[in-house]
Backbone as CSV, one residue per row, in Angstrom:
resi,resn,N_x,N_y,N_z,CA_x,CA_y,CA_z,C_x,C_y,C_z
1,UNK,1.100,-1.016,0.141,0.228,0.027,0.002,0.894,1.587,0.191
2,UNK,0.409,2.363,-0.525,1.416,3.431,-0.942,0.888,4.530,0.497
3,UNK,1.992,4.893,0.881,1.860,6.279,1.881,1.166,7.464,1.408
4,UNK,0.958,8.060,2.241,0.753,9.558,1.691,2.587,10.110,1.356
5,UNK,3.276,10.018,1.820,4.489,10.458,1.331,5.003,10.065,0.571
6,UNK,5.086,8.808,0.018,5.374,8.092,-1.328,4.416,8.619,-2.765
7,UNK,3.248,9.200,-2.170,2.486,9.807,-3.041,2.729,10.832,-3.062
8,UNK,3.099,11.677,-2.455,3.286,12.782,-2.572,4.744,13.088,-3.334
9,UNK,5.727,12.297,-2.964,6.994,12.322,-3.894,6.726,11.818,-5.136
10,UNK,6.397,10.872,-5.496,5.490,10.769,-6.776,5.382,11.662,-7.854
11,UNK,4.126,12.489,-6.811,3.513,13.786,-7.617,4.582,14.638,-8.286
12,UNK,5.391,14.950,-7.371,6.662,15.878,-7.246,7.728,15.561,-8.597
13,UNK,8.014,14.175,-8.550,8.674,13.843,-9.362,8.111,13.684,-11.029
14,UNK,6.733,13.375,-10.918,6.069,13.519,-12.069,6.138,14.939,-12.344
15,UNK,5.899,15.868,-11.419,6.215,17.109,-12.157,7.449,17.469,-12.888
16,UNK,8.720,16.939,-12.240,9.991,17.356,-12.659,10.262,16.562,-14.061
17,UNK,9.964,15.451,-14.039,9.746,14.853,-15.159,9.005,15.500,-16.534
18,UNK,7.654,15.772,-16.057,7.053,16.641,-17.002,7.938,17.985,-17.493
19,UNK,8.426,18.618,-16.759,9.204,19.933,-17.189,10.679,19.502,-17.450
20,UNK,10.997,18.471,-17.583,12.344,17.772,-18.153,11.610,17.346,-19.876
21,UNK,10.627,16.957,-20.029,10.288,16.424,-21.493,10.105,17.924,-22.105
22,UNK,9.346,18.798,-21.553,9.196,20.254,-21.701,10.407,20.677,-22.374
23,UNK,10.955,20.742,-21.539,12.247,21.442,-21.968,13.298,20.801,-22.957
24,UNK,13.041,19.484,-23.016,13.869,18.665,-23.949,12.896,19.342,-25.399
25,UNK,12.164,19.304,-25.514,11.378,19.718,-26.853,11.546,20.883,-26.920
26,UNK,11.848,21.881,-26.139,11.995,23.109,-26.185,13.352,23.542,-26.900
27,UNK,13.999,22.538,-26.335,15.952,22.568,-26.558,15.953,22.167,-27.983
28,UNK,15.267,21.187,-28.393,15.419,20.730,-29.896,14.584,21.690,-30.748
29,UNK,13.658,22.170,-30.467,12.938,22.908,-31.247,13.529,24.457,-31.445
30,UNK,13.952,25.166,-30.143,15.213,26.182,-30.724,16.714,25.742,-30.606
31,UNK,16.962,24.921,-30.665,18.147,24.314,-31.211,19.402,24.745,-30.266
32,UNK,18.980,24.545,-29.040,19.774,25.084,-28.024,21.045,24.082,-27.856
33,UNK,20.846,23.219,-27.969,21.914,22.023,-27.767,22.095,21.400,-26.148
34,UNK,20.842,21.780,-25.301,20.960,21.185,-24.371,19.599,20.212,-23.753
35,UNK,19.511,19.703,-24.798,18.861,18.648,-24.767,19.021,17.121,-24.012
36,UNK,20.142,17.119,-23.849,20.520,16.023,-23.417,20.119,16.195,-21.904
37,UNK,20.377,17.377,-20.936,20.252,17.857,-19.947,18.632,17.724,-19.552
38,UNK,17.652,17.719,-20.845,16.540,17.412,-20.469,16.153,16.281,-20.374
39,UNK,16.726,15.102,-20.987,16.725,14.214,-21.048,17.258,13.138,-20.128
40,UNK,18.272,13.882,-19.440,18.698,13.594,-18.180,17.903,13.915,-16.884
41,UNK,17.175,14.738,-17.415,16.183,15.374,-15.727,14.877,14.290,-16.036
42,UNK,14.380,13.965,-17.092,13.783,13.069,-17.203,13.982,11.699,-16.582
43,UNK,15.039,11.388,-17.007,15.263,9.734,-16.874,15.459,9.607,-15.323
44,UNK,16.432,10.976,-14.794,16.578,10.897,-13.261,14.834,10.805,-12.390
45,UNK,13.952,11.532,-12.755,12.599,11.641,-12.389,12.070,10.359,-12.413
46,UNK,11.829,9.819,-13.416,11.241,8.314,-13.957,11.948,7.435,-13.002
47,UNK,13.228,7.331,-13.080,13.803,6.252,-11.989,13.798,6.546,-10.288
48,UNK,13.954,7.707,-9.919,13.295,8.280,-8.819,11.604,7.877,-8.665
49,UNK,11.149,7.776,-9.484,9.290,7.308,-9.066,9.617,5.942,-9.048
50,UNK,9.873,5.147,-10.068,10.225,3.564,-9.513,11.144,3.434,-8.208
51,UNK,12.082,4.202,-8.104,12.429,3.766,-6.566,11.429,3.950,-5.347
52,UNK,11.072,4.921,-5.573,9.842,5.365,-4.356,9.162,4.304,-3.966
53,UNK,8.284,3.784,-5.387,7.203,2.911,-5.401,7.301,1.568,-5.469
54,UNK,9.101,1.548,-5.661,8.916,-0.323,-5.447,9.779,-0.551,-4.040
55,UNK,9.385,-1.413,-3.466,9.818,-1.365,-1.750,10.824,-2.933,-1.847
56,UNK,12.134,-2.913,-1.498,13.154,-3.874,-1.279,13.201,-4.621,-0.447
57,UNK,12.319,-3.711,0.636,12.227,-4.541,2.098,11.021,-5.303,2.178
58,UNK,9.666,-5.233,1.612,8.919,-5.972,1.748,7.994,-4.885,2.161
59,UNK,6.353,-5.219,2.385,5.550,-4.309,2.852,5.573,-3.866,4.005
60,UNK,5.098,-2.791,4.283,5.271,-1.738,5.538,4.249,-2.498,6.513
61,UNK,5.636,-2.419,8.069,4.732,-3.398,8.525,3.594,-2.211,9.633
62,UNK,2.845,-3.085,10.300,1.892,-2.209,11.169,2.299,-2.062,12.288
63,UNK,2.247,-0.932,13.081,2.620,-0.847,14.346,1.414,-1.011,15.323
């Protein structure tokens, strides 16, 4: 079960990923040469979403 914290972090990282995609498209459209930075930000954000939501220690314990 997802916690409120993981949901909030996932939404934050999703927003950062969207900004990375937008900046990648803008860099390609205006030929600024910074599209690699946008791709890196997008990839890091999507990896962060996966890492936040995949538990390597099992389900959370009920206290």
